C-alpha positions in Angstrom: 28.3 1.7 -13.8 27.3 -2.0 -13.5 25.4 -4.0 -16.1 22.8 -6.7 -15.3 21.3 -9.0 -17.8 18.0 -10.6 -16.8 17.6 -13.5 -19.0 14.3 -15.2 -20.0 11.9 -13.3 -17.8 8.2 -13.0 -18.7 7.6 -9.2 -18.8 4.2 -8.7 -17.3 3.6 -12.4 -17.8 4.2 -12.4 -21.6 6.7 -14.2 -23.7 10.2 -14.8 -22.3 12.5 -11.8 -23.0 15.9 -10.6 -22.0 16.3 -7.2 -20.2 19.6 -5.4 -20.0 20.1 -2.9 -17.2 23.0 -0.4 -17.7 23.5 1.8 -14.7 20.2 3.2 -13.5 18.1 2.5 -16.6 16.8 -0.3 -18.8 19.2 -0.3 -21.8 17.6 -3.0 -24.0 14.7 -5.5 -24.2 14.7 -8.4 -26.6 15.8 -12.0 -27.2 19.3 -13.3 -27.3 20.8 -10.1 -25.7 24.4 -10.3 -24.7 26.5 -7.9 -22.6 30.1 -8.5 -21.9 30.9 -8.2 -18.3 27.2 -8.1 -17.2 26.0 -9.9 -14.1 23.5 -12.5 -15.4 20.2 -13.3 -13.6 18.7 -16.5 -14.9 14.9 -15.8 -14.8 13.3 -18.6 -16.7 9.7 -19.1 -15.6 9.7 -15.9 -13.6 7.6 -12.8 -14.1 9.2 -9.3 -14.4 7.1 -6.4 -13.2 7.8 -2.7 -12.7 8.8 -2.0 -9.1 5.8 -2.1 -6.8 4.6 1.2 -5.3 2.7 1.3 -2.0 0.4 4.3 -1.3 -0.1 3.3 2.3 2.7 2.3 4.6 3.3 3.0 8.3 7.1 3.3 8.9 6.5 4.5 12.5 9.7 6.7 12.6 10.0 9.1 14.3 8.6 8.1 17.6 7.7 4.4 17.5 11.0 2.8 16.5 10.1 -0.1 18.7 7.6 -1.1 16.0 9.5 -0.1 12.8 12.1 2.3 11.5 12.5 3.7 8.0 15.4 1.4 7.5 13.6 -1.8 8.6 10.4 -0.8 6.9 12.2 -0.2 3.6 14.0 -3.5 3.9 10.6 -5.2 4.3 9.3 -3.2 1.3 12.3 -4.4 -0.9 11.7 -8.0 0.1 8.1 -7.6 -0.9 9.1 -6.2 -4.3 8.5 -2.5 -3.6 10.7 0.2 -4.9 8.7 3.1 -3.4 6.4 3.5 -0.4 4.3 6.4 0.8 4.9 6.9 4.6 1.8 7.8 6.6 1.8 10.8 8.9 0.7 9.3 12.2 4.2 9.4 13.7 5.4 11.0 17.0 5.6 13.9 16.4 3.0 13.9 13.7 4.2 14.6 10.2 2.3 17.9 10.0 5.2 20.3 9.3 7.8 20.7 6.7 10.5 19.7 9.2 9.0 16.3 10.1 8.3 15.3 6.5 11.8 16.3 5.5 13.2 14.2 8.3 11.3 11.1 7.0 12.3 11.9 3.4 16.0 12.2 4.4 15.8 8.9 6.4 14.5 7.3 3.3 17.3 8.6 1.2 19.8 7.2 3.7 18.2 3.8 4.0 18.6 3.0 0.3 16.3 0.0 0.1 13.4 1.9 -1.6 12.2 5.4 -2.2 10.2 6.9 0.7 7.6 9.6 -0.2 6.2 11.1 3.0 2.5 11.7 3.3 1.6 14.9 5.2 -1.1 15.2 7.8 -4.3 17.0 6.8 -4.8 18.6 10.2 -2.5 19.7 13.0 -1.7 16.7 15.3 -4.3 14.6 13.4 -6.8 16.3 15.7 -9.2 17.4 12.9 -9.5 21.0 14.1 -7.0 23.0 12.1 -5.4 22.5 8.7 -1.7 21.6 8.9 1.0 23.3 6.8 -0.1 21.7 3.5 1.7 24.3 1.3 4.9 24.3 3.3 5.0 20.5 3.2 4.5 20.5 -0.5 7.2 23.2 -1.0 9.7 21.3 1.2 12.5 19.0 0.0 10.0 16.1 0.5 7.7 17.6 -2.1 4.5 16.2 -0.4 1.5 15.7 -2.7 -0.6 13.3 -0.7 -2.1 14.3 2.6 -3.9 12.1 5.1 -4.9 11.9 8.8 -4.9 8.1 8.4 -5.6 6.3 11.7 -8.3 9.0 12.1 -11.0 10.4 9.9 -11.2 14.0 8.8 -14.7 14.0 10.1 -15.5 17.7 10.0 -17.0 18.5 6.6 -15.8 22.1 6.6 -12.2 21.1 7.3 -12.4 18.4 4.6 -13.7 20.9 2.1 -10.9 23.4 2.9 -8.3 20.7 2.6 -9.6 19.7 -0.8 -9.7 23.3 -2.0 -6.1 23.9 -0.7 -4.4 21.0 -2.4 -5.9 22.0 -5.8 -3.2 24.7 -6.0 -0.5 22.1 -6.5 -2.4 19.0 -7.8 -2.4 17.4 -4.4 -4.7 14.7 -3.2 -6.4 14.2 0.2 -6.5 10.5 1.2 -9.3 9.9 3.6 -9.6 7.3 6.3 -13.3 6.9 6.1 -14.6 6.2 9.6 -17.5 8.2 11.1 -16.3 8.4 14.7 -19.6 8.5 16.5 -20.8 5.4 14.6 -17.7 3.5 15.7 -17.3 4.3 19.4 -16.2 1.2 21.2 -16.1 -0.8 17.9 -14.0 -3.9 18.0 -14.8 -5.7 14.7 -17.2 -5.7 11.8 -20.8 -5.2 12.8 -22.8 -8.3 11.8 -23.7 -11.8 12.7 -20.3 -12.7 14.1 -20.0 -9.6 16.3 -23.5 -10.3 17.7 -22.6 -13.9 18.5 -19.3 -12.9 20.1 -20.7 -9.9 22.0 -18.0 -7.5 20.5 -18.8 -3.9 19.7 -19.6 -3.6 16.0 -18.0 -1.3 13.3 -20.9 -0.9 10.9 -20.3 -0.6 7.1 -22.3 2.6 7.0 -19.6 4.3 9.2 -17.3 3.9 6.2 -19.8 4.4 3.4 -21.3 7.6 4.8 -17.9 9.4 4.9 -17.1 8.2 1.4 -20.4 9.5 0.1 -19.9 12.9 1.7 -16.3 13.2 0.4 -16.9 12.2 -3.2 -19.6 14.9 -3.2 -17.2 17.4 -1.6 -14.5 16.6 -4.1 -16.9 17.1 -7.0 -18.2 20.3 -5.6 -14.7 21.9 -5.3 -13.2 20.1 -8.3 -10.4 18.4 -6.4 -8.9 15.0 -5.9 -9.9 12.6 -3.2 -8.5 9.1 -2.5 -10.2 6.6 -0.4 -7.9 4.6 1.9 -8.5 0.9 2.6 -12.0 0.6 1.2 -13.6 -2.5 2.8 -17.3 -2.9 2.0 -19.5 -3.7 -0.9 -21.5 -0.6 -0.3 -18.3 1.6 -0.5 -17.6 0.0 -3.9 -21.0 1.1 -5.2 -20.5 4.7 -4.0 -17.0 4.9 -5.7 -18.4 3.3 -8.8 -21.2 5.9 -8.9 -18.8 8.8 -8.3 -16.5 7.6 -11.2 -19.5 7.3 -13.5 -20.0 11.0 -12.9 -16.5 11.7 -14.0 -15.4 12.9 -10.6 -11.7 12.7 -9.6 -12.1 9.9 -7.1 -9.6 7.0 -6.5 -9.6 4.2 -4.0 -7.4 1.4 -2.7 -7.9 -2.0 -1.1 -5.6 -3.9 1.2 -4.4 -7.5 0.6 -6.0 -8.6 3.8 -9.4 -7.3 2.8 -9.1 -9.3 -0.4 -8.6 -12.6 1.5 -9.7 -12.6 5.1 -13.1 -12.4 6.7 -14.6 -11.6 10.1 -15.2 -15.3 10.7 -11.5 -15.4 11.8 -12.3 -13.2 14.8 -14.0 -16.2 16.4 -10.5 -17.2 17.4 -10.2 -14.0 19.5 -6.6 -13.8 18.1 -5.7 -10.1 18.1 -3.6 -10.6 14.9 -6.9 -10.3 13.1 -7.8 -7.0 14.7 -7.5 -4.2 12.1 -9.0 -0.9 11.1 -11.2 -1.0 9.0 -12.1 -4.4 10.3 -12.2 -7.7 8.4 -15.6 -7.8 6.7 -17.9 -10.6 5.3 -17.3 -13.0 2.5 -19.7 -11.0 0.3 -17.6 -7.9 0.9 -14.4 -9.7 0.0 -15.9 -11.0 -3.3 -17.2 -7.4 -4.1 -13.8 -6.0 -3.4 -12.1 -8.5 -5.7 -14.5 -7.7 -8.5 -14.1 -4.0 -8.1 -10.3 -4.3 -8.2 -10.6 -6.4 -11.4 -12.9 -3.9 -13.1 -11.0 -0.8 -12.1 -13.5 0.7 -9.7 -10.8 0.2 -7.0 -7.7 1.7 -8.5 -4.9 -0.1 -6.6 -3.7 -2.4 -3.8 -2.1 -0.7 -0.8 -0.7 -2.6 2.1 -1.6 -0.5 5.1 1.5 -2.1 6.6 0.9 -1.4 10.3 3.7 -2.9 12.5 3.2 -3.3 16.2 5.5 -4.6 18.9 4.8 -8.0 20.4 3.2 -6.6 23.6 0.6 -4.6 21.7 -0.8 -7.7 20.0 0.0 -10.5 22.5 -2.8 -9.5 24.9 -6.6 -9.7 25.2 -8.6 -8.7 22.1 -10.1 -5.5 23.6 -6.7 -4.1 24.6 -4.9 -5.1 21.4 -3.7 -2.5 18.8 -5.3 -2.5 15.4 -3.2 -3.4 12.4 -1.2 -5.9 10.4 2.2 -6.0 8.7 1.8 -6.5 5.0 4.7 -5.4 2.8 6.4 -8.8 2.6 3.2 -10.8 1.8 1.2 -8.3 -0.4 2.2 -9.7 -3.8 1.6 -13.3 -2.7 -1.9 -12.5 -1.5 -2.7 -10.6 -4.7 -1.5 -13.6 -6.7 -3.7 -16.0 -4.8 -6.8 -13.8 -4.8 -6.6 -12.1 -8.1 -4.3 -14.0 -10.5 -5.0 -17.6 -9.6 -8.8 -16.8 -9.6 -8.5 -15.4 -13.2 -9.6 -11.9 -12.2 -6.3 -10.2 -13.1 -3.4 -11.2 -15.3 0.2 -10.1 -14.4 -0.2 -6.9 -16.6 -3.2 -6.1 -14.4 -1.2 -6.7 -11.2 1.5 -4.3 -12.6 -1.3 -1.7 -13.2 -2.8 -2.0 -9.8 0.4 -2.3 -7.7 2.7 0.0 -9.6 1.4 2.1 -12.4 -1.8 3.4 -10.7 -0.4 4.0 -7.2 2.5 5.9 -8.7 0.1 8.0 -10.8 -2.2 8.8 -7.8 0.8 9.8 -5.7 2.4 11.7 -8.7 5.5 9.8 -8.1 8.0 10.3 -10.9 10.3 7.5 -12.0 8.1 4.7 -10.7 5.2 2.8 -12.3 6.9 3.0 -15.6 7.0 0.5 -18.5 9.7 -2.1 -18.7 11.2 -0.5 -21.8 14.5 1.0 -23.0 15.3 4.3 -21.5 13.1 3.8 -18.5 14.3 3.7 -14.9 15.4 0.2 -13.8 12.9 -0.1 -10.9 12.0 -3.7 -11.4 10.6 -6.7 -9.5 11.2 -10.3 -10.4 8.8 -12.9 -9.0 8.6 -16.6 -9.1 4.9 -17.4 -9.3 5.4 -21.2 -9.1 6.8 -20.9 -5.5 4.7 -22.2 -2.6 5.6 -21.8 1.0 4.2 -21.2 4.5 4.6 -17.7 5.9 7.2 -17.6 8.7 7.3 -14.2 10.4 10.6 -15.1 12.1 12.3 -14.5 8.7 10.7 -11.1 8.1 12.8 -8.0 7.4 10.2 -5.9 9.3 10.9 -5.2 12.9 7.4 -6.4 13.8 5.8 -9.9 13.4 2.0 -9.2 13.5 1.0 -11.0 10.4 -2.3 -12.8 10.0 -0.7 -15.2 7.6 1.7 -17.1 9.9 1.7 -20.7 8.9 -0.5 -20.1 5.9 0.7 -21.3 2.5 0.9 -18.5 0.0 2.0 -18.6 -3.6 4.8 -16.6 -5.3 8.1 -15.2 -4.0 10.0 -12.1 -5.0 13.4 -13.3 -6.0 15.0 -9.9 -7.1 14.2 -6.3 -6.6 16.1 -3.5 -8.4 16.1 0.1 -7.4 17.4 2.3 -10.2 19.5 -0.7 -11.4 20.9 -1.6 -8.0 19.8 -5.0 -6.6 18.2 -4.5 -3.2 17.1 -8.2 -3.1 18.9 -11.1 -4.7 17.6 -14.7 -4.6 14.9 -13.6 -2.1 17.5 -12.2 0.4 18.4 -8.6 1.1 21.4 -7.5 -0.9 
């Protein structure tokens, strides 16, 4: 087994230390470490984090390999510093059976760039009418623990209650895409001043907030776990904060783009800014940042949503919703949370590794950088500054809202169980 010596890295932003990787685990942490025959990575000035974990990734395979595959998606994840991703169920066919989630899981095993944990659909075909095979997906080789109809809301309260009751049997969690469908018919962007001026159909904040309010009450009623996907409004923050004050088992995520971008960008009519939930107001962005800082929002999740060129290079109304995010997530968090003083690097590790791994019950990830722990690690150069160039993405798709924008930080190395998947910013 190979040995790697990371020399002079700031673990979670602390004092410079050496980290020795031996095989799949961290063998030693200290100063002045030496290891004969070890590959040395000079990491002065860089920050060492536990490998990032994404609770919300769209890998598109099976069925939409023109957008992304498990291989290309996990390559993008590795470049972004991720060692594990949770793959959403809105594939073709839908991941609503043991067979499909096992297929995605095995493709992840074969890709080798990061661990892939499939998310199972809550309802058959994402149609919201009949519970999917939750128990069979959990008992499969994929060991599914997170279930979501993401892309669609489980809008029927009875179905949502049954799902929450069912997953209690194996400590599962239902991850809700909070969108009341009747309130968002024809919606094209956030409902507000900008939508009124542009004449575009509005997606009101209450469409998200009403579902979150219902579901935290349901989770409390049945004593189960609910996770709120891509929370995007200040009102949603207050509901989650209230639910947590009651001691209810509620967690929530925010995307990088909702921490940085606002609905003012839609004035360009550039479909790259079309996303679900939509970009909100500056006041919402600031509320989301504060909530991530104080722990009301548990984690950052990318909602990496790749689309082929033709689905975005068209008029706004016809364009698909979604943005790629795996390769830029850490940079956006550095800009919005670290450089604003809202989080330190230990806080970033908590929100982008420890907590998402805990919510997904993902063993071996989100662990401390300490002897005996799995060597799932990410090395980032926070001093780097560079413009985003999607032509260099590892993802198969290029629909990023950050093209040409200067972002800080660059992942230089990613290690999956001691094996380098990224070296000097390039795929190994």
